[in-house]
C-alpha positions in Angstrom: 11.9 -21.6 -2.1 13.0 -22.6 1.4 11.0 -20.3 3.4 13.9 -19.1 5.6 15.8 -17.9 2.3 12.4 -16.1 2.0 12.0 -14.7 5.7 15.9 -13.4 5.7 15.5 -11.2 2.5 11.8 -10.0 3.9 13.6 -8.9 7.2 16.9 -7.1 4.7 14.6 -5.6 3.1 12.3 -4.0 5.5 15.7 -3.0 7.7 18.0 -2.1 4.7 20.5 -4.0 7.0 22.5 -7.1 7.1 23.2 -6.5 10.7 19.9 -5.5 11.6 18.6 -8.3 10.0 21.1 -10.6 11.8 19.9 -9.2 14.8 16.7 -9.3 14.4 16.8 -13.0 13.1 19.0 -14.2 16.1 21.7 -15.1 13.5 25.3 -14.0 12.3 25.4 -12.0 9.6 27.4 -14.3 7.6 24.5 -16.4 7.6 22.0 -14.2 6.8 24.4 -13.2 3.9 24.6 -17.1 3.0 20.4 -16.9 2.8 20.4 -14.2 0.7 23.2 -15.6 -1.6 21.5 -18.8 -2.2 18.3 -17.2 -3.2 19.6 -15.1 -5.5 21.3 -18.0 -7.3 18.2 -19.9 -7.3 16.0 -17.4 -8.8 19.5 -16.5 -11.0 19.2 -12.7 -10.4 20.8 -9.7 -7.8 18.1 -8.8 -5.2 19.7 -6.2 -3.6 22.5 -3.2 -4.7 25.5 -3.3 -2.4 26.6 0.8 -2.4 29.1 1.2 0.1 27.6 0.3 3.8 24.2 1.4 2.0 22.1 -1.6 0.5 19.0 -1.5 -1.8 16.4 -3.5 -4.0 17.3 -3.9 -7.2 13.9 -4.4 -9.8 13.8 -8.2 -9.3 14.3 -7.3 -5.6 11.3 -5.1 -5.6 9.2 -7.8 -7.8 10.1 -10.4 -4.9 9.3 -8.6 -1.9 5.3 -8.8 -2.2 5.5 -12.2 -3.6 7.6 -13.5 -1.0 5.6 -12.1 2.0 2.6 -13.6 0.6 4.0 -17.1 0.5 5.3 -16.9 4.0 2.0 -15.8 5.2 0.2 -18.4 2.7 2.5 -21.0 4.7 1.8 -19.3 8.4 -2.0 -19.3 7.4 -1.7 -23.0 6.9 0.4 -24.3 9.5 -2.3 -22.0 11.9 -5.1 -23.8 10.2 -4.1 -27.5 10.8 -2.9 -26.3 14.2 -6.1 -25.2 15.1 -8.2 -28.7 14.3 -6.6 -29.5 17.2 -7.8 -26.8 19.7 -5.3 -26.8 21.5 -4.4 -23.5 22.8 -0.3 -22.9 23.2 2.1 -21.2 21.0 3.0 -17.7 20.6 0.9 -15.4 20.7 2.3 -11.8 19.5 0.6 -9.1 20.5 1.0 -5.2 20.0 -0.2 -2.4 22.6 0.0 0.7 23.7 2.0 1.8 26.8 -1.5 3.3 28.6 -3.1 0.6 28.0 -0.6 -1.5 29.2 -0.8 -0.3 31.8 -4.0 0.6 32.9 -6.3 -1.9 31.2 -4.4 -5.3 30.3 -2.5 -6.3 33.7 -5.3 -8.0 35.2 -6.4 -9.4 32.3 -3.0 -10.7 31.2 -2.9 -12.4 34.5 -6.2 -14.3 34.2 -5.4 -15.4 30.6 -2.1 -16.8 31.2 -3.3 -18.7 34.4 -6.0 -19.5 32.3 -3.6 -20.9 29.0 -0.4 -21.6 30.8 0.8 -22.9 27.5 0.5 -19.9 25.7 4.0 -17.6 25.8 2.8 -14.1 25.1 5.0 -11.8 23.4 4.3 -8.3 24.1 5.7 -5.4 21.9 4.4 -1.8 23.3 4.3 0.6 20.0 1.9 3.6 19.3 -1.2 3.0 17.5 -0.5 4.5 14.1 2.2 1.7 14.0 0.5 -1.3 15.4 -1.8 -1.2 12.4 1.6 -1.3 10.2 2.4 -4.1 12.2 -0.6 -5.9 11.8 -0.8 -5.7 7.9 2.9 -7.3 7.6 2.2 -9.7 10.0 4.4 -8.9 12.6 1.8 -9.4 15.5 -1.6 -11.0 15.5 -3.4 -9.0 17.7 -2.7 -4.9 18.5 -5.3 -3.6 21.5 -4.8 0.2 20.6 -6.4 3.8 20.2 -9.2 2.5 17.4 -8.8 5.2 14.5 -12.0 6.8 13.0 -11.3 5.2 9.1 -10.2 1.9 9.6 -8.6 0.3 6.7 -11.1 -2.3 5.0 -8.8 -5.1 5.6 -8.6 -4.4 9.2 -11.0 -5.9 12.0 -11.9 -3.8 14.6 -13.5 -4.6 17.9 -14.3 -1.6 20.7 -13.3 -2.6 23.8 -13.6 0.7 26.2 -14.5 4.2 26.1 -11.5 6.0 26.7 -13.0 10.1 28.1 -10.2 12.6 27.7 -9.9 15.8 30.1 -8.3 19.0 29.4 -6.2 19.5 32.0 -3.5 22.3 33.3 -1.5 22.3 36.6 -2.6 22.7 39.9 -1.4 26.5 39.9 -1.9 27.5 36.0 -3.7 30.8 35.8 -6.5 28.4 34.2 -7.0 26.4 37.0 -8.8 28.8 39.2 -10.8 30.3 35.9 -14.7 29.3 36.7 -15.8 29.0 32.8 -13.1 28.8 30.8 -12.8 28.4 26.7 -11.4 27.0 23.8 -10.1 30.4 22.7 -8.1 30.9 26.4 -7.0 27.9 25.6 -5.5 28.5 22.2 -3.8 31.4 23.1 -1.0 28.8 25.2 0.7 26.3 24.5 -0.5 22.7 24.1 1.8 19.6 25.2 0.4 16.6 23.0 1.2 13.3 21.0 2.3 13.2 17.8 0.1 15.5 15.6 0.0 11.5 13.5 -2.2 10.3 16.4 -5.6 9.8 16.7 -5.7 12.0 19.9 -3.5 14.9 18.3 -6.4 14.6 15.1 -9.5 15.0 17.8 -8.3 17.8 19.7 -7.3 19.3 15.9 -10.8 19.0 14.9 -12.5 20.7 17.8 -10.4 23.5 17.8 -11.0 23.6 14.1 -14.0 23.5 13.9 -14.6 25.9 16.5 -12.5 28.4 14.7 -9.9 28.3 17.1 -6.2 28.0 16.6 -4.0 25.2 18.2 -0.3 26.5 19.7 1.3 22.9 19.9 4.6 23.9 21.7 5.7 19.8 22.5 4.9 16.6 21.5 5.7 12.8 22.8 3.4 9.9 22.7 4.4 8.9 26.1 1.3 9.9 28.3 2.9 9.9 31.3 5.6 12.6 30.0 3.1 14.8 28.9 1.6 14.2 32.3 4.9 15.6 33.9 5.6 18.4 31.4 1.8 19.6 32.1 2.3 19.1 36.2 4.7 21.6 36.4 3.2 24.2 33.8 4.9 24.1 30.6 1.6 24.0 28.9 -2.2 22.0 29.0 -3.2 18.4 27.6 -6.0 16.2 26.8 -5.4 13.3 29.0 -7.7 10.4 29.7 -9.6 10.7 33.0 -7.9 7.7 34.1 -5.1 10.0 34.5 -6.1 13.4 36.7 -5.0 13.2 39.8 -3.8 15.6 42.5 -0.7 16.6 40.4 -3.4 18.4 37.5 -6.6 20.5 37.9 -9.2 18.9 34.8 -10.8 22.1 32.8 -14.3 21.2 32.4 -15.4 23.1 29.1 -19.3 23.5 28.8 -20.9 21.5 26.0 -17.3 20.2 25.2 -16.9 16.4 25.7 -13.8 14.1 23.7 -13.4 10.5 24.3 -11.6 7.8 22.0 -12.4 4.6 21.1 -10.1 1.4 22.7 -10.0 -2.3 21.2 -8.7 -4.6 19.7 -7.5 -4.9 15.8 -6.4 -8.1 13.8 -6.1 -9.0 9.8 -9.8 -9.9 8.3 -7.9 -12.1 5.6 -5.7 -13.9 7.9 -6.3 -17.2 10.3 -6.2 -16.4 13.9 -4.9 -18.9 15.9 -6.3 -20.8 18.7 -4.7 -18.7 21.3 -5.7 -15.6 19.6 -9.7 -16.1 19.3 -8.8 -17.0 23.4 -7.3 -13.7 24.3 -10.4 -11.6 21.8 -12.8 -13.7 24.3 -11.0 -12.3 27.2 -10.6 -9.0 26.4 -15.0 -9.2 25.2 -15.8 -10.7 28.9 
């Protein structure tokens, strides 16, 4: 089976669109269609049902998808293993990271890494930490530098790098800004602005409130921390943000006996061969 045909099939299956698959693979739509047709002819079965403008996998397509993904991953692992034997650190390194980590933790490291390994091309994709786990699992990126989950999937290797303390914050002119000893019960009656409920950050906050038998009035959600900071600074609600983001636009609320900390780190798939470029990047992160 031609690996390019399999790659086209997998991309169409994931995106459920020939047009979007063509854009992602930098091909024309007729070229994508030709590859799928060639694969269908080779296997003597239809892989997609085309109904109007929509498409869906047939039973044969559903059966082929996980096997096609494994074939491509095995080919990739073999190529990497052979390439690694040379000891050369080069090629393309696909990374994922969150906007916050990319802005506050990686700039200097990326600068030093590219200077030391000029033959490496960095392909950096910004995405939410939860999506990064899925991207690693699908083999779309090799490493992800993200907020680590408390419940790590067994197929993921996690390398803790930084502790990221969170601070409860309000606007400088917020009524709670002048309260000497605020508590969770006061926050529970005020609107909160937090990342999506699927994120580790919001789950930590929600667990804290639940453990103290307090309600959480979640009024708005966005995964862009800079946007949350802006909305809090104009008085639209309170939030829990990394302490590194607290400045004179915000007032930190100290809740006696309560601390929240996220763990930031690097993840990769345990069962996939790491490139020399990825191994060098991990060493740079740890140093």
